[in-house]
C-alpha positions in Angstrom: 116.9 145.3 99.8 113.8 145.0 101.6 113.0 142.0 104.0 111.5 140.0 101.3 114.3 140.1 99.0 116.7 139.4 102.0 114.5 136.4 102.9 114.7 135.0 99.1 118.2 135.7 98.9 118.9 133.8 102.2 116.8 130.9 101.0 118.8 130.7 97.8 122.1 130.9 99.7 120.9 128.0 102.2 120.2 125.6 99.5 122.4 122.7 99.3 125.4 122.5 97.1 124.4 120.9 93.6 127.6 119.6 91.6 128.1 117.9 88.5 130.6 114.9 88.7 134.1 115.9 87.1 137.0 113.7 86.8 139.4 116.0 88.5 143.3 115.5 88.2 145.1 114.7 91.4 145.8 117.9 93.5 149.2 118.9 94.0 150.5 121.8 96.4 154.1 123.1 95.7 155.7 125.5 98.2 157.8 128.4 96.7 160.1 129.7 99.1 162.9 131.8 97.6 165.9 131.8 100.1 166.1 135.7 99.8 162.5 136.0 101.2 162.0 133.0 103.3 160.2 133.1 106.5 159.9 130.2 108.9 156.8 128.1 109.2 154.9 129.6 106.1 155.2 129.5 102.3 155.7 132.5 100.5 153.5 131.1 97.6 151.6 127.9 96.9 151.3 126.6 93.5 148.2 124.7 92.8 147.9 122.2 90.3 144.8 120.6 89.8 141.4 120.6 92.0 138.8 123.0 93.1 139.3 125.8 95.6 137.4 125.7 98.8 137.0 129.2 100.6 136.5 129.1 104.5 134.8 131.9 106.1 136.5 133.7 108.9 136.5 131.0 111.5 135.9 132.2 115.1 136.2 130.5 118.3 132.4 129.3 118.5 131.7 126.1 120.5 128.7 124.0 119.5 126.2 125.6 122.0 127.4 128.8 120.6 129.6 130.1 123.3 133.2 131.6 122.7 135.9 129.0 123.9 138.8 130.1 125.9 140.0 133.5 127.2 143.4 133.3 126.0 144.6 133.5 122.2 145.8 129.9 122.4 142.8 128.4 123.7 140.9 130.3 120.9 143.1 129.1 118.3 142.9 125.4 119.4 138.7 125.9 119.1 139.0 127.8 115.6 141.3 125.0 114.1 139.0 122.4 115.6 136.3 124.1 113.8 138.2 124.3 110.7 138.9 120.5 110.8 135.2 120.2 110.9 134.2 122.4 107.8 137.3 120.7 105.9 136.2 117.1 106.9 132.4 118.1 105.8 134.2 119.0 102.3 135.9 115.7 102.0 139.5 117.2 102.9 141.8 117.8 105.8 144.4 120.4 106.8 147.0 119.3 104.2 144.9 121.2 101.5 145.3 124.4 103.1 147.0 126.7 100.6 146.3 130.1 102.1 145.8 131.4 105.6 144.9 134.8 107.1 144.8 135.3 110.9 143.2 138.5 112.2 144.5 139.3 115.7 142.6 141.7 117.9 144.8 144.4 119.3 147.8 142.5 117.8 151.1 142.4 119.5 154.2 140.4 118.1 154.4 138.2 121.1 150.8 136.7 119.9 152.8 135.1 116.8 154.2 132.3 119.5 150.7 131.1 120.3 149.9 131.0 116.6 153.0 128.9 116.1 152.3 126.5 118.8 148.7 125.6 117.3 149.6 125.9 113.6 152.2 123.0 114.5 149.4 120.8 115.7 147.4 121.2 112.8 149.2 122.2 109.6 151.8 120.6 107.3 155.5 121.4 108.2 156.5 120.4 104.4 154.0 122.5 102.7 153.1 125.3 105.1 150.4 127.6 103.5 150.9 131.0 102.4 150.0 133.1 105.4 149.4 136.6 106.4 148.8 138.0 110.0 146.7 141.3 110.4 146.3 143.3 113.5 143.0 144.7 114.0 141.0 146.7 116.5 137.8 144.7 116.7 136.5 141.5 115.8 132.6 140.4 115.7 132.3 140.1 119.3 134.3 141.8 122.1 135.5 138.3 123.7 136.7 137.2 120.4 140.5 137.6 120.1 141.3 136.1 116.9 139.5 135.0 113.8 141.2 132.6 110.7 140.3 132.5 107.2 141.7 129.7 104.8 141.6 128.7 101.1 142.0 125.1 100.5 142.3 123.0 97.2 140.1 120.0 97.1 140.2 117.1 94.4 
């Protein structure tokens, strides 16, 4: 792809989203957690009835001025979840619509899970926690980024 092709593709990708009105049924998320495979704080699966999928790109701890927030995992997770809150609000929803969460930790250690749990509890539903995965990676897009979070939500 040459620069002209790339610029054209970028222009198409940056056009405002166009949607046609649809009378959607109400959205329902149902947590599926068989006792034999239950893990506290997450759902093994989420059944989605109605609605549309909203796929959030990997969120990193960027501040409004383009800097990286915090030097600890917990500080970075708070910024990430605040950024997610803004994206979800722009889509007309909130954290209750999150069905799937993937968390990428740079140089993962099991002790990092407690930081994740501390922050998740402030934002996500305890009644229907999202299906979740934690992945350890050797690097993220900038060396000072310790964690990145992707999400899938369901909106009416």
